[in-house]
N, C-alpha and C positions, 0 to 999 in steps of 0.2 A: 458788723461787729469788728472790733479792733482785735487783730490776730495776737497782739501781744498783751490782751487783757489778763491773761492768766499767768503772765510771767512774774515771778516773785521778785520782790525788791529787798534789798538789804536794810532798808530804813524804813520807819514809820513814824509820822509825826503825831500819832494818835496817843492820847493818854488814857489812863484806866477810866477816867470819867467819860471820855469820848466812846470807849468800848461799851461802857454801861448804857450810854444814850443809844448806841447802835443796837443794843439788845432790846431796846424799847420797853422800858419798865411799865409804862402806862397800858401796855397790852397784857400784862402778866395776869390780870384779874381773868382773863379769858382761860387761863390754865387752872388757877386756884378755885374759882367758882364752880365749874363742872364737877370736880372732885369733892367738894363739900356738898354739892347737890346730890351727887351719886351716893355718897356715904350717908346723907340724910335718908335716902330711899332705903338703903340697907337697914338703917336704924328702925325705920318703919316696920321693915319686914322681920326685925329681930335678929339679924345675923351680921351686924357690923364687925369688920375685922381692922383694927387700927394700923397694924403693920402692912396690910394690904392697901389701905387707904394711903399711907406714907408712900409706898411704891408707886401707886398710881399718880400721887402728886409729882414725884421725880420724873415719871414718864411725861406728864403734861407739861411741866416747866421746861424740861429739856426740848420738848417739841416746839413750844412757842418761841423759845429763844432760838432754836434751829431755823424755824421758818422765817423769823425776823432777819437773822444774818443771810439766809438764803435769798429773800427778797431784796435786801440791801445790795448783795452781790449781782444778782440778775438784772435788777432795775438799773444798777449802776453801769455795768458794761454795755447796756442797750442805750444808755443816754437818757433814760426816762427821768432821772433825778438831777439832770443838768440844771433845770430851772423849776424848783419846787417851793412850796411853802410848807414848813414844818420842821421838826427836829432833825439834827444832823444826821447825814448818812455817811458812813464810812468810805464806801467805794466812790459814790458820786461826788464827795468832797474832795477826794484824792488823798486823804490822810492815811489811808491804809491800801496796800496793794491788793487788788481783787482776789489774788490767789489766797491770802491770808484770811480774807473774809469768808471765802468759800470753805477754807479748811476749818474755821470756827463753826460754820453751819454743819459741816459734816461730823465734827467732834461732838456737837450737841446731839445730833442724830444718833450717834453712837451710843451716847449715854442713855438716851431714850430707848434705844433697841435693848441695850443690856438689862436695864431695869425691867422693861417690857417683857423679855424672855423669862426672867425670874418669875414675875407676876403671873404669866401665862402658864408656866409648869406647875405653879402652885394652885391653879384653877382649872383651865382648860388649854390643852396644848395648841388648838387651832386658832387660839387668840394671837399666836405668833404671826399667823398669816394676816390677821386684821391689823396688827401693829406695822407689819411691812407695808401694808396698803397706806396707813397713815403717813408714814415716812415719805413714801412716793408722792403722795398728795401734797405733803409739805414742800417737796423740792420742785414739783411741776407746776406749783401755783403761779410762779413767775419764771421758772427755769425750763430749760429744754427749748426746742425750736418752736413749739406751738403751746405756750403756757395758757392753761385755762383761765387764770385770773386776768388775761387780757381778752377774754371772750365773754366777759359778764357773768362768770360763774363763781366768782370769789366769795359773795355772801352765801351762796348755796353751799359752797364747800365748808365755810366757817360754821353755818347751821348744822351741817352733818357731822363735821369731825370734832368741833369744839363744843357742840350741843349734844345731839344724838349719841354718837359714838363715846364721846368722854363721859357723859353722865351714865349712860346705860352700860358701858364697859366697866366703870367704876362699881356700879351696883352689882353687875354680874360677877365680877371677880371676888366679890364678898359674899353673895348669897347663892350664886348658881342659877339665878333666874332674873327675869326682867318683869316689873310690875307696872300697872297703870300709874302709879304714883311716881315711878321713875321715869315714865314717858312724859307726863306732865311737867316734871321738873326739867327734863331734858329739852322739851319745846320752849319752856321759859328762858333757860340759860342760852339755847341756840339762837333765840330771837335777839336777846340782849347782845350776845357776842356778835351777831351779825350786824347789828345796828351800830356798834363800834367800828366795824370794817367800813360800813356804808358811810359813816361820817367822815372818815378819812378819805374815801373816794369822792365824797361831795366837795370837800375842800380842794381836791386836785382835779376837778373836772376841766378847768382851763388848761392846765399843763399836760394832763393825760391825753386830751384830744389832740393837742399839738404833737405829742410824742407817739400817737397811734395805739395808745393803751386803751382799749375798749372795755372799761369797767361797767357794772350795772349802772352806776351813777351817770356815766357817759351816755348810755342807751336810754335811761329814762329821762334825763335832762334834769335841770336844777329843781323845778317845782315838784314833779313827781317823786324825786329822790327824797325831798323833805317829807312829804306825805308818807312815803314808805317807812321813812325812819320813825315817824310818830306811831305808825301802825305797828311796827315791831315792838315799841315800848309797851303799847296797849296789850299786846299778846301776853307779855309777862304778868300784867295785872290780871288778865282773864285767867291764867294758870293758878294764880294765887287764889281766886275765887273758886275755882274748880277743886283745888286741893283742900278747901275748907270742908269738903265732904268727909275727910278723914278725921276732922276735929276742928273745933273753932280756933284752936291755937295756930292753925295755918294762916289765919289773918294777920299774924305777926309780920308776914311777908309785905303787908301794905306799908311798913315802915320805909320801904324803898321809894314810895310814890313821890314825896317831896324832892328827892335827888333826881328822879326821873323828870319831874317838871321843871327843875332847874336846868337840867341837861337839854331839855327840848326847847326851852324859850329862845336861845339864840338861833336854833335851826328854823323855828316857826317865824321868827322876827326877820329872817333873811340874811343873817351873818354870813360872810364869806371869808376865804383866806385864813389869815391868822386868827381871826375872831372865832374860828370853828375849832382851833385847837383845844381850848379848855373843855369842849364838849365831849371829846375823846376820854379825858380823864374822868369827868363827871359821871359818863355813862358807865365806864368800867367800874367806878366806885358803887354805883347803884347796883350793878349787877353782883358785885361782892357782897354788899349789904343784904340784898335779897337771898343769896345762897346761905349767908350765915344765919338770916332770920329763919329760913326754912329749915336749916340744920337745927337750930334751937326748937323750933316748933315741933319737929319730929321727935326729939327728945322728950317733949312735954306730953305728946299725944299718947 
């Protein structure tokens, strides 16, 4: 590691557009979708709270932006992004001094922490501890001496934190309980969210292998990673069918299937490198559409 990596610079060649790209808007569905799903579960339980849902959204958005800047910083100073295919990275490109990217990450975590504390005090104080764990998980995904994202645990973490924790946390802060409907929605969102992360790592298998970044995709290899991706999409469809037990309106969730098919085709057909980039956005949109559909369904049931 470059000992000067954290040394601030007085200049930066990055524009506002570059910073927006660094925040990776294509991943923001991973924050919005679980809050919609969690609120859908709360609606089904009859105890939805819109202002708490808004606070949960602020927490989720700040966390996803924070983790994106944290990954940009950590991967950049390790040299993982020196040769990659995909959107601009602020640190790896040299446009922004590492210290500034790191500061942006911690500023985002601070916003998430502040909103999370307010939400926790309005529901259950011990959720502050859960929030702290989420922030630590966001940083140590690629940060620290032994990042778990370099040990094949990235998708597991995404499933847990942007699936189970985000959806069930949103439901709990509004209703004070967790239901099987919330669990089914959490599993569906977690699977789709993990599939977005897996696609990103599928694209980067060649460069990650050279850089020593052992992602789940590197461990599984190209073919098994593609099969796993499709399997994760199928889980969301299975959850839709399971939720039909609450009412036939839940089948509205099947509206996301065409987008899932469009997303899966390049993966199934063996696309690599830049050709996999559109899959990230399409999968994210499918997740967002599914969460909106389930939100509407729970309003109708």
